[in-house]
LUMPABA-450289 format. One record per atom (N, C-alpha, C, O): residue in one letter; chain; atom name; x, y, z. Coordinates in nm, 2 decimals, m for minus. Example, Ala and Ser with C-alpha at 12.3 -4.5 7.8 and 13.67 -1.06 7.14 Angstrom:
<pts>
+--------+------+-------+--------+--------+--------+
! badren ! domi ! vexti !     px !     py !     pz !
+--------+------+-------+--------+--------+--------+
!      A !    A !     N !   1.32 !  m0.57 !   0.78 !
!      A !    A !    CA !   1.23 !  m0.45 !   0.78 !
!      A !    A !     C !   1.32 !  m0.33 !   0.78 !
!      A !    A !     O !   1.42 !  m0.33 !   0.85 !
!      S !    A !     N !   1.28 !  m0.22 !   0.71 !
!      S !    A !    CA !   1.37 !  m0.11 !   0.71 !
!      S !    A !     C !   1.29 !   0.00 !   0.79 !
!      S !    A !     O !   1.34 !   0.11 !   0.80 !
+--------+------+-------+--------+--------+--------+
</pts>
This chain:
<pts>
+--------+------+-------+--------+--------+--------+
! badren ! domi ! vexti !     px !     py !     pz !
+--------+------+-------+--------+--------+--------+
!      M !    A !     N !   1.12 !   3.32 !  m2.60 !
!      M !    A !    CA !   1.02 !   3.35 !  m2.50 !
!      M !    A !     C !   0.91 !   3.44 !  m2.57 !
!      M !    A !     O !   0.95 !   3.52 !  m2.66 !
!      K !    A !     N !   0.79 !   3.42 !  m2.54 !
!      K !    A !    CA !   0.68 !   3.49 !  m2.60 !
!      K !    A !     C !   0.59 !   3.56 !  m2.49 !
!      K !    A !     O !   0.57 !   3.50 !  m2.39 !
!      I !    A !     N !   0.53 !   3.67 !  m2.52 !
!      I !    A !    CA !   0.44 !   3.74 !  m2.43 !
!      I !    A !     C !   0.32 !   3.79 !  m2.52 !
!      I !    A !     O !   0.35 !   3.85 !  m2.63 !
!      E !    A !     N !   0.20 !   3.78 !  m2.47 !
!      E !    A !    CA !   0.08 !   3.84 !  m2.53 !
!      E !    A !     C !   0.02 !   3.94 !  m2.44 !
!      E !    A !     O !  m0.01 !   3.91 !  m2.33 !
!      L !    A !     N !   0.01 !   4.06 !  m2.50 !
!      L !    A !    CA !  m0.05 !   4.17 !  m2.42 !
!      L !    A !     C !  m0.16 !   4.23 !  m2.50 !
!      L !    A !     O !  m0.17 !   4.22 !  m2.62 !
!      Y !    A !     N !  m0.26 !   4.29 !  m2.43 !
!      Y !    A !    CA !  m0.37 !   4.35 !  m2.49 !
!      Y !    A !     C !  m0.36 !   4.50 !  m2.49 !
!      Y !    A !     O !  m0.32 !   4.56 !  m2.38 !
!      F !    A !     N !  m0.39 !   4.57 !  m2.60 !
!      F !    A !    CA !  m0.39 !   4.71 !  m2.61 !
!      F !    A !     C !  m0.52 !   4.76 !  m2.65 !
!      F !    A !     O !  m0.60 !   4.70 !  m2.72 !
!      E !    A !     N !  m0.56 !   4.88 !  m2.60 !
!      E !    A !    CA !  m0.69 !   4.94 !  m2.64 !
!      E !    A !     C !  m0.69 !   4.96 !  m2.79 !
!      E !    A !     O !  m0.60 !   5.01 !  m2.85 !
!      N !    A !     N !  m0.80 !   4.93 !  m2.85 !
!      N !    A !    CA !  m0.83 !   4.95 !  m2.99 !
!      N !    A !     C !  m0.89 !   5.08 !  m3.01 !
!      N !    A !     O !  m1.01 !   5.10 !  m2.98 !
!      E !    A !     N !  m0.82 !   5.18 !  m3.05 !
!      E !    A !    CA !  m0.87 !   5.31 !  m3.07 !
!      E !    A !     C !  m0.98 !   5.32 !  m3.18 !
!      E !    A !     O !  m1.06 !   5.41 !  m3.19 !
!      K !    A !     N !  m0.98 !   5.22 !  m3.27 !
!      K !    A !    CA !  m1.07 !   5.21 !  m3.38 !
!      K !    A !     C !  m1.19 !   5.12 !  m3.35 !
!      K !    A !     O !  m1.26 !   5.08 !  m3.44 !
!      S !    A !     N !  m1.21 !   5.09 !  m3.23 !
!      S !    A !    CA !  m1.32 !   5.00 !  m3.18 !
!      S !    A !     C !  m1.45 !   5.05 !  m3.23 !
!      S !    A !     O !  m1.49 !   5.17 !  m3.21 !
!      T !    A !     N !  m1.53 !   4.96 !  m3.28 !
!      T !    A !    CA !  m1.66 !   5.00 !  m3.33 !
!      T !    A !     C !  m1.77 !   4.93 !  m3.25 !
!      T !    A !     O !  m1.89 !   4.97 !  m3.25 !
!      N !    A !     N !  m1.73 !   4.83 !  m3.17 !
!      N !    A !    CA !  m1.83 !   4.76 !  m3.08 !
!      N !    A !     C !  m1.75 !   4.69 !  m2.97 !
!      N !    A !     O !  m1.63 !   4.69 !  m2.97 !
!      E !    A !     N !  m1.83 !   4.64 !  m2.88 !
!      E !    A !    CA !  m1.76 !   4.58 !  m2.75 !
!      E !    A !     C !  m1.68 !   4.46 !  m2.78 !
!      E !    A !     O !  m1.60 !   4.42 !  m2.69 !
!      N !    A !     N !  m1.69 !   4.40 !  m2.89 !
!      N !    A !    CA !  m1.61 !   4.28 !  m2.92 !
!      N !    A !     C !  m1.47 !   4.31 !  m2.96 !
!      N !    A !     O !  m1.39 !   4.22 !  m2.97 !
!      D !    A !     N !  m1.44 !   4.43 !  m3.00 !
!      D !    A !    CA !  m1.30 !   4.47 !  m3.04 !
!      D !    A !     C !  m1.25 !   4.58 !  m2.96 !
!      D !    A !     O !  m1.17 !   4.67 !  m3.01 !
!      F !    A !     N !  m1.28 !   4.59 !  m2.83 !
!      F !    A !    CA !  m1.22 !   4.70 !  m2.75 !
!      F !    A !     C !  m1.07 !   4.69 !  m2.74 !
!      F !    A !     O !  m1.00 !   4.79 !  m2.72 !
!      Y !    A !     N !  m1.02 !   4.56 !  m2.74 !
!      Y !    A !    CA !  m0.88 !   4.54 !  m2.73 !
!      Y !    A !     C !  m0.82 !   4.46 !  m2.85 !
!      Y !    A !     O !  m0.89 !   4.38 !  m2.91 !
!      V !    A !     N !  m0.69 !   4.49 !  m2.87 !
!      V !    A !    CA !  m0.62 !   4.42 !  m2.97 !
!      V !    A !     C !  m0.51 !   4.34 !  m2.90 !
!      V !    A !     O !  m0.43 !   4.40 !  m2.82 !
!      K !    A !     N !  m0.49 !   4.21 !  m2.93 !
!      K !    A !    CA !  m0.39 !   4.13 !  m2.87 !
!      K !    A !     C !  m0.26 !   4.14 !  m2.96 !
!      K !    A !     O !  m0.27 !   4.12 !  m3.08 !
!      K !    A !     N !  m0.15 !   4.17 !  m2.90 !
!      K !    A !    CA !  m0.02 !   4.18 !  m2.97 !
!      K !    A !     C !   0.07 !   4.08 !  m2.90 !
!      K !    A !     O !   0.08 !   4.06 !  m2.78 !
!      T !    A !     N !   0.15 !   4.01 !  m2.99 !
!      T !    A !    CA !   0.24 !   3.91 !  m2.94 !
!      T !    A !     C !   0.38 !   3.96 !  m2.96 !
!      T !    A !     O !   0.41 !   4.01 !  m3.07 !
!      F !    A !     N !   0.47 !   3.95 !  m2.86 !
!      F !    A !    CA !   0.60 !   3.99 !  m2.87 !
!      F !    A !     C !   0.69 !   3.87 !  m2.84 !
!      F !    A !     O !   0.66 !   3.78 !  m2.76 !
!      T !    A !     N !   0.81 !   3.87 !  m2.91 !
!      T !    A !    CA !   0.90 !   3.76 !  m2.88 !
!      T !    A !     C !   1.04 !   3.81 !  m2.85 !
!      T !    A !     O !   1.08 !   3.92 !  m2.89 !
!      A !    A !     N !   1.11 !   3.73 !  m2.77 !
!      A !    A !    CA !   1.25 !   3.75 !  m2.74 !
!      A !    A !     C !   1.32 !   3.62 !  m2.76 !
!      A !    A !     O !   1.28 !   3.52 !  m2.72 !
!      P !    A !     N !   1.43 !   3.63 !  m2.84 !
!      P !    A !    CA !   1.50 !   3.51 !  m2.88 !
!      P !    A !     C !   1.57 !   3.44 !  m2.76 !
!      P !    A !     O !   1.60 !   3.32 !  m2.76 !
!      F !    A !     N !   1.60 !   3.52 !  m2.66 !
!      F !    A !    CA !   1.67 !   3.46 !  m2.54 !
!      F !    A !     C !   1.65 !   3.56 !  m2.42 !
!      F !    A !     O !   1.61 !   3.67 !  m2.44 !
!      I !    A !     N !   1.68 !   3.51 !  m2.30 !
!      I !    A !    CA !   1.68 !   3.59 !  m2.19 !
!      I !    A !     C !   1.83 !   3.63 !  m2.15 !
!      I !    A !     O !   1.91 !   3.54 !  m2.13 !
!      P !    A !     N !   1.86 !   3.76 !  m2.15 !
!      P !    A !    CA !   2.00 !   3.80 !  m2.13 !
!      P !    A !     C !   2.05 !   3.75 !  m1.99 !
!      P !    A !     O !   1.97 !   3.74 !  m1.89 !
!      L !    A !     N !   2.17 !   3.72 !  m1.98 !
!      L !    A !    CA !   2.23 !   3.68 !  m1.85 !
!      L !    A !     C !   2.22 !   3.79 !  m1.74 !
!      L !    A !     O !   2.21 !   3.76 !  m1.63 !
!      L !    A !     N !   2.21 !   3.91 !  m1.79 !
!      L !    A !    CA !   2.18 !   4.02 !  m1.69 !
!      L !    A !     C !   2.05 !   4.00 !  m1.61 !
!      L !    A !     O !   2.05 !   4.04 !  m1.49 !
!      V !    A !     N !   1.95 !   3.94 !  m1.67 !
!      V !    A !    CA !   1.83 !   3.91 !  m1.60 !
!      V !    A !     C !   1.85 !   3.81 !  m1.49 !
!      V !    A !     O !   1.80 !   3.83 !  m1.38 !
!      V !    A !     N !   1.93 !   3.71 !  m1.52 !
!      V !    A !    CA !   1.96 !   3.61 !  m1.42 !
!      V !    A !     C !   2.04 !   3.67 !  m1.30 !
!      V !    A !     O !   2.01 !   3.65 !  m1.19 !
!      K !    A !     N !   2.13 !   3.76 !  m1.34 !
!      K !    A !    CA !   2.21 !   3.83 !  m1.23 !
!      K !    A !     C !   2.12 !   3.91 !  m1.15 !
!      K !    A !     O !   2.13 !   3.91 !  m1.02 !
!      E !    A !     N !   2.03 !   3.99 !  m1.21 !
!      E !    A !    CA !   1.94 !   4.08 !  m1.13 !
!      E !    A !     C !   1.84 !   3.99 !  m1.05 !
!      E !    A !     O !   1.81 !   4.03 !  m0.93 !
!      F !    A !     N !   1.78 !   3.88 !  m1.10 !
!      F !    A !    CA !   1.70 !   3.79 !  m1.03 !
!      F !    A !     C !   1.77 !   3.74 !  m0.91 !
!      F !    A !     O !   1.71 !   3.73 !  m0.80 !
!      T !    A !     N !   1.89 !   3.69 !  m0.93 !
!      T !    A !    CA !   1.97 !   3.63 !  m0.82 !
!      T !    A !     C !   1.99 !   3.73 !  m0.71 !
!      T !    A !     O !   1.98 !   3.70 !  m0.59 !
!      K !    A !     N !   2.02 !   3.86 !  m0.75 !
!      K !    A !    CA !   2.04 !   3.96 !  m0.65 !
!      K !    A !     C !   1.91 !   3.99 !  m0.57 !
!      K !    A !     O !   1.91 !   4.01 !  m0.45 !
!      M !    A !     N !   1.80 !   3.99 !  m0.64 !
!      M !    A !    CA !   1.67 !   4.02 !  m0.58 !
!      M !    A !     C !   1.64 !   3.91 !  m0.48 !
!      M !    A !     O !   1.59 !   3.93 !  m0.37 !
!      R !    A !     N !   1.66 !   3.78 !  m0.52 !
!      R !    A !    CA !   1.63 !   3.67 !  m0.44 !
!      R !    A !     C !   1.71 !   3.67 !  m0.31 !
!      R !    A !     O !   1.67 !   3.64 !  m0.20 !
!      A !    A !     N !   1.84 !   3.71 !  m0.32 !
!      A !    A !    CA !   1.93 !   3.72 !  m0.21 !
!      A !    A !     C !   1.88 !   3.83 !  m0.11 !
!      A !    A !     O !   1.90 !   3.82 !   0.01 !
!      E !    A !     N !   1.83 !   3.94 !  m0.17 !
!      E !    A !    CA !   1.79 !   4.05 !  m0.08 !
!      E !    A !     C !   1.65 !   4.04 !  m0.03 !
!      E !    A !     O !   1.62 !   4.12 !   0.06 !
!      S !    A !     N !   1.57 !   3.95 !  m0.08 !
!      S !    A !    CA !   1.43 !   3.95 !  m0.04 !
!      S !    A !     C !   1.40 !   3.82 !   0.04 !
!      S !    A !     O !   1.47 !   3.72 !   0.02 !
!      E !    A !     N !   1.31 !   3.84 !   0.13 !
!      E !    A !    CA !   1.26 !   3.72 !   0.21 !
!      E !    A !     C !   1.14 !   3.66 !   0.14 !
!      E !    A !     O !   1.09 !   3.55 !   0.18 !
!      N !    A !     N !   1.10 !   3.72 !   0.03 !
!      N !    A !    CA !   0.97 !   3.68 !  m0.03 !
!      N !    A !     C !   1.00 !   3.58 !  m0.15 !
!      N !    A !     O !   1.11 !   3.59 !  m0.21 !
!      E !    A !     N !   0.91 !   3.49 !  m0.18 !
!      E !    A !    CA !   0.91 !   3.41 !  m0.29 !
!      E !    A !     C !   0.86 !   3.49 !  m0.41 !
!      E !    A !     O !   0.80 !   3.60 !  m0.39 !
!      L !    A !     N !   0.88 !   3.45 !  m0.53 !
!      L !    A !    CA !   0.84 !   3.52 !  m0.65 !
!      L !    A !     C !   0.69 !   3.56 !  m0.65 !
!      L !    A !     O !   0.66 !   3.67 !  m0.68 !
!      A !    A !     N !   0.61 !   3.46 !  m0.60 !
!      A !    A !    CA !   0.47 !   3.49 !  m0.60 !
!      A !    A !     C !   0.43 !   3.59 !  m0.49 !
!      A !    A !     O !   0.31 !   3.64 !  m0.49 !
!      H !    A !     N !   0.52 !   3.62 !  m0.40 !
!      H !    A !    CA !   0.49 !   3.72 !  m0.29 !
!      H !    A !     C !   0.58 !   3.84 !  m0.29 !
!      H !    A !     O !   0.60 !   3.90 !  m0.19 !
!      F !    A !     N !   0.64 !   3.87 !  m0.41 !
!      F !    A !    CA !   0.72 !   3.99 !  m0.41 !
!      F !    A !     C !   0.65 !   4.11 !  m0.37 !
!      F !    A !     O !   0.53 !   4.13 !  m0.40 !
!      S !    A !     N !   0.72 !   4.21 !  m0.31 !
!      S !    A !    CA !   0.66 !   4.34 !  m0.28 !
!      S !    A !     C !   0.63 !   4.42 !  m0.41 !
!      S !    A !     O !   0.67 !   4.37 !  m0.52 !
!      D !    A !     N !   0.56 !   4.53 !  m0.40 !
!      D !    A !    CA !   0.54 !   4.61 !  m0.51 !
!      D !    A !     C !   0.67 !   4.66 !  m0.58 !
!      D !    A !     O !   0.67 !   4.65 !  m0.71 !
!      K !    A !     N !   0.76 !   4.70 !  m0.51 !
!      K !    A !    CA !   0.89 !   4.74 !  m0.56 !
!      K !    A !     C !   0.96 !   4.62 !  m0.63 !
!      K !    A !     O !   1.02 !   4.64 !  m0.74 !
!      E !    A !     N !   0.96 !   4.51 !  m0.57 !
!      E !    A !    CA !   1.02 !   4.39 !  m0.63 !
!      E !    A !     C !   0.95 !   4.35 !  m0.76 !
!      E !    A !     O !   1.02 !   4.31 !  m0.86 !
!      L !    A !     N !   0.82 !   4.36 !  m0.76 !
!      L !    A !    CA !   0.74 !   4.33 !  m0.88 !
!      L !    A !     C !   0.78 !   4.42 !  m0.99 !
!      L !    A !     O !   0.79 !   4.38 !  m1.11 !
!      E !    A !     N !   0.79 !   4.55 !  m0.96 !
!      E !    A !    CA !   0.83 !   4.65 !  m1.06 !
!      E !    A !     C !   0.96 !   4.62 !  m1.12 !
!      E !    A !     O !   0.98 !   4.64 !  m1.24 !
!      K !    A !     N !   1.06 !   4.57 !  m1.04 !
!      K !    A !    CA !   1.19 !   4.54 !  m1.09 !
!      K !    A !     C !   1.18 !   4.42 !  m1.19 !
!      K !    A !     O !   1.24 !   4.41 !  m1.29 !
!      V !    A !     N !   1.10 !   4.32 !  m1.15 !
!      V !    A !    CA !   1.08 !   4.20 !  m1.24 !
!      V !    A !     C !   1.02 !   4.24 !  m1.37 !
!      V !    A !     O !   1.06 !   4.20 !  m1.48 !
!      I !    A !     N !   0.92 !   4.33 !  m1.36 !
!      I !    A !    CA !   0.85 !   4.37 !  m1.49 !
!      I !    A !     C !   0.95 !   4.45 !  m1.57 !
!      I !    A !     O !   0.94 !   4.45 !  m1.70 !
!      D !    A !     N !   1.03 !   4.53 !  m1.51 !
!      D !    A !    CA !   1.13 !   4.60 !  m1.59 !
!      D !    A !     C !   1.23 !   4.51 !  m1.65 !
!      D !    A !     O !   1.27 !   4.53 !  m1.77 !
!      L !    A !     N !   1.26 !   4.40 !  m1.59 !
!      L !    A !    CA !   1.35 !   4.29 !  m1.65 !
!      L !    A !     C !   1.27 !   4.23 !  m1.77 !
!      L !    A !     O !   1.34 !   4.20 !  m1.87 !
!      V !    A !     N !   1.14 !   4.21 !  m1.76 !
!      V !    A !    CA !   1.07 !   4.16 !  m1.87 !
!      V !    A !     C !   1.07 !   4.26 !  m1.99 !
!      V !    A !     O !   1.10 !   4.21 !  m2.10 !
!      C !    A !     N !   1.05 !   4.38 !  m1.96 !
!      C !    A !    CA !   1.06 !   4.48 !  m2.07 !
!      C !    A !     C !   1.19 !   4.49 !  m2.13 !
!      C !    A !     O !   1.21 !   4.50 !  m2.25 !
!      M !    A !     N !   1.30 !   4.48 !  m2.05 !
!      M !    A !    CA !   1.44 !   4.48 !  m2.10 !
!      M !    A !     C !   1.46 !   4.36 !  m2.19 !
!      M !    A !     O !   1.52 !   4.37 !  m2.30 !
!      T !    A !     N !   1.41 !   4.24 !  m2.15 !
!      T !    A !    CA !   1.43 !   4.12 !  m2.22 !
!      T !    A !     C !   1.36 !   4.13 !  m2.36 !
!      T !    A !     O !   1.41 !   4.08 !  m2.46 !
!      F !    A !     N !   1.25 !   4.19 !  m2.37 !
!      F !    A !    CA !   1.18 !   4.21 !  m2.49 !
!      F !    A !     C !   1.22 !   4.34 !  m2.56 !
!      F !    A !     O !   1.14 !   4.39 !  m2.65 !
!      R !    A !     N !   1.34 !   4.39 !  m2.53 !
!      R !    A !    CA !   1.40 !   4.50 !  m2.60 !
!      R !    A !     C !   1.31 !   4.62 !  m2.60 !
!      R !    A !     O !   1.31 !   4.70 !  m2.70 !
!      R !    A !     N !   1.24 !   4.65 !  m2.49 !
!      R !    A !    CA !   1.16 !   4.77 !  m2.47 !
!      R !    A !     C !   1.06 !   4.79 !  m2.58 !
!      R !    A !     O !   1.03 !   4.90 !  m2.62 !
!      Q !    A !     N !   1.01 !   4.68 !  m2.64 !
!      Q !    A !    CA !   0.90 !   4.69 !  m2.74 !
!      Q !    A !     C !   0.77 !   4.73 !  m2.68 !
!      Q !    A !     O !   0.68 !   4.78 !  m2.75 !
!      F !    A !     N !   0.76 !   4.72 !  m2.54 !
!      F !    A !    CA !   0.65 !   4.77 !  m2.47 !
!      F !    A !     C !   0.70 !   4.83 !  m2.33 !
!      F !    A !     O !   0.81 !   4.79 !  m2.29 !
!      T !    A !     N !   0.62 !   4.91 !  m2.27 !
!      T !    A !    CA !   0.66 !   4.97 !  m2.14 !
!      T !    A !     C !   0.60 !   4.89 !  m2.03 !
!      T !    A !     O !   0.52 !   4.80 !  m2.04 !
!      S !    A !     N !   0.65 !   4.92 !  m1.91 !
!      S !    A !    CA !   0.59 !   4.86 !  m1.79 !
!      S !    A !     C !   0.45 !   4.89 !  m1.77 !
!      S !    A !     O !   0.37 !   4.81 !  m1.73 !
!      D !    A !     N !   0.41 !   5.01 !  m1.81 !
!      D !    A !    CA !   0.27 !   5.05 !  m1.81 !
!      D !    A !     C !   0.19 !   4.97 !  m1.91 !
!      D !    A !     O !   0.07 !   4.92 !  m1.88 !
!      D !    A !     N !   0.24 !   4.94 !  m2.03 !
!      D !    A !    CA !   0.18 !   4.85 !  m2.12 !
!      D !    A !     C !   0.16 !   4.71 !  m2.06 !
!      D !    A !     O !   0.05 !   4.65 !  m2.08 !
!      F !    A !     N !   0.26 !   4.67 !  m1.99 !
!      F !    A !    CA !   0.25 !   4.54 !  m1.93 !
!      F !    A !     C !   0.14 !   4.53 !  m1.82 !
!      F !    A !     O !   0.05 !   4.44 !  m1.82 !
!      Y !    A !     N !   0.13 !   4.64 !  m1.74 !
!      Y !    A !    CA !   0.03 !   4.64 !  m1.63 !
!      Y !    A !     C !  m0.11 !   4.65 !  m1.69 !
!      Y !    A !     O !  m0.20 !   4.59 !  m1.65 !
!      R !    A !     N !  m0.12 !   4.73 !  m1.80 !
!      R !    A !    CA !  m0.25 !   4.75 !  m1.86 !
!      R !    A !     C !  m0.30 !   4.63 !  m1.95 !
!      R !    A !     O !  m0.41 !   4.60 !  m1.96 !
!      G !    A !     N !  m0.20 !   4.56 !  m2.01 !
!      G !    A !    CA !  m0.23 !   4.46 !  m2.11 !
!      G !    A !     C !  m0.22 !   4.32 !  m2.07 !
!      G !    A !     O !  m0.25 !   4.23 !  m2.15 !
!      M !    A !     N !  m0.16 !   4.29 !  m1.95 !
!      M !    A !    CA !  m0.15 !   4.15 !  m1.90 !
!      M !    A !     C !  m0.27 !   4.11 !  m1.82 !
!      M !    A !     O !  m0.30 !   4.18 !  m1.72 !
!      P !    A !     N !  m0.35 !   4.01 !  m1.87 !
!      P !    A !    CA !  m0.46 !   3.97 !  m1.79 !
!      P !    A !     C !  m0.42 !   3.92 !  m1.65 !
!      P !    A !     O !  m0.32 !   3.85 !  m1.64 !
!      T !    A !     N !  m0.50 !   3.95 !  m1.55 !
!      T !    A !    CA !  m0.47 !   3.91 !  m1.42 !
!      T !    A !     C !  m0.46 !   3.76 !  m1.40 !
!      T !    A !     O !  m0.39 !   3.71 !  m1.32 !
!      D !    A !     N !  m0.54 !   3.69 !  m1.48 !
!      D !    A !    CA !  m0.54 !   3.54 !  m1.47 !
!      D !    A !     C !  m0.42 !   3.48 !  m1.54 !
!      D !    A !     O !  m0.40 !   3.36 !  m1.53 !
!      A !    A !     N !  m0.34 !   3.56 !  m1.61 !
!      A !    A !    CA !  m0.22 !   3.50 !  m1.68 !
!      A !    A !     C !  m0.09 !   3.55 !  m1.62 !
!      A !    A !     O !   0.02 !   3.49 !  m1.66 !
!      V !    A !     N !  m0.09 !   3.65 !  m1.54 !
!      V !    A !    CA !   0.04 !   3.71 !  m1.49 !
!      V !    A !     C !   0.12 !   3.62 !  m1.41 !
!      V !    A !     O !   0.24 !   3.61 !  m1.43 !
!      S !    A !     N !   0.06 !   3.54 !  m1.32 !
!      S !    A !    CA !   0.14 !   3.45 !  m1.23 !
!      S !    A !     C !   0.21 !   3.35 !  m1.32 !
!      S !    A !     O !   0.33 !   3.32 !  m1.30 !
!      A !    A !     N !   0.13 !   3.29 !  m1.41 !
!      A !    A !    CA !   0.19 !   3.18 !  m1.50 !
!      A !    A !     C !   0.30 !   3.24 !  m1.58 !
!      A !    A !     O !   0.41 !   3.17 !  m1.60 !
!      F !    A !     N !   0.28 !   3.36 !  m1.64 !
!      F !    A !    CA !   0.39 !   3.42 !  m1.72 !
!      F !    A !     C !   0.51 !   3.45 !  m1.64 !
!      F !    A !     O !   0.62 !   3.41 !  m1.68 !
!      L !    A !     N !   0.50 !   3.51 !  m1.52 !
!      L !    A !    CA !   0.62 !   3.55 !  m1.44 !
!      L !    A !     C !   0.69 !   3.42 !  m1.40 !
!      L !    A !     O !   0.81 !   3.42 !  m1.39 !
!      T !    A !     N !   0.62 !   3.32 !  m1.36 !
!      T !    A !    CA !   0.68 !   3.19 !  m1.32 !
!      T !    A !     C !   0.76 !   3.13 !  m1.44 !
!      T !    A !     O !   0.87 !   3.09 !  m1.43 !
!      A !    A !     N !   0.69 !   3.13 !  m1.56 !
!      A !    A !    CA !   0.76 !   3.08 !  m1.68 !
!      A !    A !     C !   0.88 !   3.16 !  m1.71 !
!      A !    A !     O !   0.99 !   3.11 !  m1.75 !
!      F !    A !     N !   0.87 !   3.30 !  m1.70 !
!      F !    A !    CA !   0.99 !   3.39 !  m1.72 !
!      F !    A !     C !   1.10 !   3.35 !  m1.63 !
!      F !    A !     O !   1.22 !   3.34 !  m1.67 !
!      H !    A !     N !   1.07 !   3.34 !  m1.50 !
!      H !    A !    CA !   1.17 !   3.31 !  m1.40 !
!      H !    A !     C !   1.24 !   3.17 !  m1.43 !
!      H !    A !     O !   1.36 !   3.16 !  m1.43 !
!      N !    A !     N !   1.15 !   3.07 !  m1.46 !
!      N !    A !    CA !   1.20 !   2.94 !  m1.49 !
!      N !    A !     C !   1.29 !   2.93 !  m1.61 !
!      N !    A !     O !   1.39 !   2.86 !  m1.62 !
!      K !    A !     N !   1.25 !   3.01 !  m1.71 !
!      K !    A !    CA !   1.33 !   3.02 !  m1.84 !
!      K !    A !     C !   1.47 !   3.08 !  m1.81 !
!      K !    A !     O !   1.57 !   3.04 !  m1.86 !
!      A !    A !     N !   1.46 !   3.19 !  m1.73 !
!      A !    A !    CA !   1.59 !   3.26 !  m1.69 !
!      A !    A !     C !   1.69 !   3.16 !  m1.62 !
!      A !    A !     O !   1.81 !   3.17 !  m1.65 !
!      F !    A !     N !   1.63 !   3.08 !  m1.54 !
!      F !    A !    CA !   1.72 !   2.99 !  m1.46 !
!      F !    A !     C !   1.73 !   2.85 !  m1.52 !
!      F !    A !     O !   1.78 !   2.75 !  m1.46 !
!      N !    A !     N !   1.67 !   2.83 !  m1.64 !
!      N !    A !    CA !   1.68 !   2.70 !  m1.71 !
!      N !    A !     C !   1.61 !   2.59 !  m1.63 !
!      N !    A !     O !   1.66 !   2.48 !  m1.63 !
!      I !    A !     N !   1.50 !   2.62 !  m1.57 !
!      I !    A !    CA !   1.42 !   2.53 !  m1.49 !
!      I !    A !     C !   1.31 !   2.47 !  m1.58 !
!      I !    A !     O !   1.24 !   2.55 !  m1.64 !
!      S !    A !     N !   1.31 !   2.34 !  m1.60 !
!      S !    A !    CA !   1.21 !   2.28 !  m1.69 !
!      S !    A !     C !   1.07 !   2.29 !  m1.63 !
!      S !    A !     O !   1.06 !   2.27 !  m1.51 !
!      D !    A !     N !   0.97 !   2.32 !  m1.71 !
!      D !    A !    CA !   0.83 !   2.32 !  m1.66 !
!      D !    A !     C !   0.77 !   2.19 !  m1.67 !
!      D !    A !     O !   0.66 !   2.16 !  m1.61 !
!      E !    A !     N !   0.84 !   2.09 !  m1.74 !
!      E !    A !    CA !   0.78 !   1.96 !  m1.76 !
!      E !    A !     C !   0.83 !   1.87 !  m1.65 !
!      E !    A !     O !   0.95 !   1.87 !  m1.62 !
!      P !    A !     N !   0.74 !   1.79 !  m1.60 !
!      P !    A !    CA !   0.79 !   1.69 !  m1.50 !
!      P !    A !     C !   0.88 !   1.59 !  m1.56 !
!      P !    A !     O !   0.86 !   1.54 !  m1.68 !
!      T !    A !     N !   0.98 !   1.54 !  m1.49 !
!      T !    A !    CA !   1.08 !   1.45 !  m1.54 !
!      T !    A !     C !   1.03 !   1.31 !  m1.52 !
!      T !    A !     O !   1.09 !   1.21 !  m1.58 !
!      G !    A !     N !   0.94 !   1.28 !  m1.43 !
!      G !    A !    CA !   0.90 !   1.15 !  m1.40 !
!      G !    A !     C !   0.98 !   1.09 !  m1.29 !
!      G !    A !     O !   0.95 !   0.98 !  m1.23 !
!      E !    A !     N !   1.09 !   1.16 !  m1.25 !
!      E !    A !    CA !   1.18 !   1.11 !  m1.14 !
!      E !    A !     C !   1.13 !   1.17 !  m1.01 !
!      E !    A !     O !   1.08 !   1.28 !  m1.00 !
!      V !    A !     N !   1.15 !   1.10 !  m0.90 !
!      V !    A !    CA !   1.11 !   1.14 !  m0.77 !
!      V !    A !     C !   1.24 !   1.19 !  m0.70 !
!      V !    A !     O !   1.34 !   1.11 !  m0.69 !
!      S !    A !     N !   1.25 !   1.31 !  m0.66 !
!      S !    A !    CA !   1.37 !   1.36 !  m0.59 !
!      S !    A !     C !   1.37 !   1.32 !  m0.45 !
!      S !    A !     O !   1.27 !   1.34 !  m0.37 !
!      T !    A !     N !   1.48 !   1.26 !  m0.41 !
!      T !    A !    CA !   1.50 !   1.22 !  m0.27 !
!      T !    A !     C !   1.58 !   1.32 !  m0.19 !
!      T !    A !     O !   1.59 !   1.32 !  m0.07 !
!      G !    A !     N !   1.64 !   1.42 !  m0.26 !
!      G !    A !    CA !   1.73 !   1.51 !  m0.20 !
!      G !    A !     C !   1.87 !   1.46 !  m0.19 !
!      G !    A !     O !   1.96 !   1.53 !  m0.14 !
!      K !    A !     N !   1.89 !   1.33 !  m0.22 !
!      K !    A !    CA !   2.02 !   1.27 !  m0.21 !
!      K !    A !     C !   2.09 !   1.26 !  m0.35 !
!      K !    A !     O !   2.02 !   1.25 !  m0.45 !
!      K !    A !     N !   2.22 !   1.26 !  m0.35 !
!      K !    A !    CA !   2.29 !   1.24 !  m0.48 !
!      K !    A !     C !   2.38 !   1.13 !  m0.47 !
!      K !    A !     O !   2.45 !   1.09 !  m0.57 !
+--------+------+-------+--------+--------+--------+
</pts>
């Protein structure tokens, strides 16, 4: 799993380098993340895209834990672009539950 966050560039000399993009990787998502996600989904009436503030904070803490606290939740909030957060959190959730992002070409009828 990979995440790209932006950090303020303290050595910025012009408006083109206000931020520095840093990439972090995690070799796997710990089973503890699945356990906590499962617990949150059982306790919440909301879907992932509509989690409350507190639920979102828990998810972001799970992200930070997965990436071995290489960045803080504040770093996540400050450095994750708003147009990328939904796709990242969905991908994170799907990776945790081993849900493929690629269409299989099969049509589900709901029957087995």
